[in-house]
Structures are given as C-alpha cells and as structure tokens.
C-alpha positions as CSV (number, residue, x, y, z in Angstrom):
1,M,20.1,3.3,-25.9
2,F,21.8,4.9,-28.9
3,D,20.6,6.9,-31.7
4,V,22.4,4.6,-34.4
5,N,20.7,4.9,-37.9
6,F,21.2,2.2,-40.6
7,A,23.8,4.7,-42.4
8,E,25.9,4.9,-39.3
9,I,26.0,1.1,-39.0
10,M,26.9,0.4,-42.6
11,V,29.8,3.0,-42.2
12,I,30.8,1.5,-39.1
13,M,30.8,-1.9,-40.7
14,V,33.0,-1.2,-43.9
15,V,35.7,0.7,-41.6
16,A,35.7,-2.4,-39.3
17,L,36.0,-4.5,-42.8
18,V,39.0,-2.7,-43.7
19,V,40.7,-2.3,-40.5
20,I,40.0,-5.9,-38.8
21,G,40.2,-8.0,-42.4
22,P,37.8,-10.5,-44.0
23,D,39.5,-12.8,-42.1
24,R,38.9,-11.7,-38.4
25,L,35.7,-9.8,-38.8
26,P,33.5,-12.6,-37.9
27,A,35.0,-13.5,-34.9
28,V,35.1,-9.9,-33.7
29,A,31.5,-9.3,-34.8
30,R,30.7,-12.1,-32.4
31,T,32.7,-11.0,-29.5
32,M,31.4,-7.8,-30.1
33,G,27.3,-9.1,-30.4
34,K,28.1,-10.9,-26.9
35,W,29.7,-8.2,-25.3
36,W,26.7,-5.7,-26.7
37,G,24.2,-8.7,-25.2
38,G,25.5,-8.7,-21.9
39,M,25.7,-5.0,-21.5
40,Q,22.0,-4.9,-22.4
41,R,21.2,-7.7,-20.0
42,Y,23.4,-5.9,-17.3
43,V,20.9,-2.6,-18.0
44,N,17.9,-4.3,-18.1
45,R,18.7,-6.0,-14.9
46,I,19.7,-2.8,-13.0
47,K,16.5,-1.4,-14.8
48,S,14.5,-3.8,-13.2
49,D,16.2,-3.8,-9.9
50,V,15.6,0.1,-9.6
51,A,11.8,-0.3,-10.5
52,S,11.6,-3.2,-8.1
53,S,13.1,-1.0,-5.3
54,M,10.6,1.9,-6.3
55,E,7.7,-0.1,-6.5
56,L,8.7,-1.8,-3.1
57,D,9.2,1.8,-1.7
58,E,5.6,2.8,-3.2
59,L,4.2,-0.2,-1.1
60,R,5.8,0.4,2.1
61,E,4.5,4.1,1.8
62,L,1.2,2.9,1.1
63,E,1.3,0.3,4.1
64,R,2.1,3.2,6.4
65,K,-0.4,5.4,5.1
66,V,-2.9,2.6,5.5
67,K,-1.8,1.7,8.5
68,A,-2.5,5.5,9.4
69,E,-5.8,5.6,8.5
70,T,-6.6,2.4,10.0
71,E,-5.8,3.5,13.3
72,A,-7.6,7.0,12.8
73,L,-10.9,5.0,11.9
74,E,-10.3,2.8,15.2
75,R,-9.9,5.5,17.7
76,S,-12.9,7.3,15.8
77,V,-15.1,4.0,16.2
78,Q,-13.6,3.8,19.7
79,Q,-14.9,7.3,20.3
80,A,-17.8,6.7,18.8
81,G,-18.8,3.8,21.0
82,N,-17.6,5.7,24.2
83,D,-20.0,8.5,23.2
84,I,-23.1,5.9,22.3
85,N,-22.3,4.4,25.8
86,H,-22.6,7.5,27.6
87,E,-25.7,8.7,26.2
88,M,-27.2,5.0,27.0
89,L,-26.4,5.2,30.4
90,K,-28.0,9.0,30.7
91,L,-31.3,7.6,29.0
92,E,-31.1,4.8,31.3
93,K,-31.0,7.4,34.5
94,E,-33.6,9.7,33.0
95,I,-35.9,6.7,32.6
96,E,-35.1,5.1,36.0
97,Q,-35.6,8.3,37.5
98,P,-39.5,9.2,37.1
99,V,-39.9,5.2,37.7
100,Q,-38.3,5.7,41.0
101,D,-39.9,8.7,41.8
102,A,-43.1,6.9,40.9
103,V,-42.7,3.9,43.2
104,K,-41.6,6.4,46.3
105,S,-44.9,8.1,46.1
106,L,-47.0,5.0,46.1
107,P,-48.2,4.4,49.4
108,P,-46.5,1.0,51.1
109,T,-48.6,-2.1,50.7
110,D,-48.5,-4.9,53.0
111,P,-47.7,-8.5,50.2
112,L,-49.3,-10.2,53.2
113,A,-52.4,-8.4,53.9
114,P,-55.6,-9.5,52.8
115,T,-56.9,-8.7,49.2
116,K,-59.9,-6.4,48.8
C-alpha cells in the first residue's frame, strides 16, 4: 500500500521513542498496530466486495450472452425443422402424384368378378 523501507521505519521509531517516551511507547505501538490491522482488514474487505461485484457483473453479462445465443440457436433449429417438414411434404406430393396418375390410368376392375 505505502512504499516505506526499513530505514524510514527506523527513523519513525526513533522519533516516536523521543516524542512519546519509553514508558508509553509499547501501549501506543500496540494501539497503532490494532488500528493498522483494522485498516488493512477494512481495505481487504472492500477489495473483496469490489472484486465480487465485478465478477457478478461479468457473470450476468455472460448469462445474457448465453441466453441470446441459446435463443438464436433455438430459432435456427426451429427454422431448420420447418424447412425439413416443408421439403418432406413436397417430396410426398411428388411421390404420390405419379402413383395417383398410374392408378387413374389403369382400367377399373371389378373385385367381385371371377379371376382368369
């Protein structure tokens, strides 16, 4: 977070020792440590919340894209099914037409007439 090297920390400790005094320095250091730890936990919690929020937004966007792709695929499959059904009906008509024409061209037969 802060770029503080060892020499700077030593200077801060010497100044604190002179200003605060050796009697109160341990209590002040303990209090400062607790504040510093609390601050770090707070910052880490905020970072975690922001990261979770960003991941959630990304997942929602991904979900929206997947739903759009799924709907497009469903429409495509439905259209393909409709095209196949249409072609099947055309083929059935093409097959039935010559058979009907052939049946019409045959002479009528009497099913009760004796066979030869």
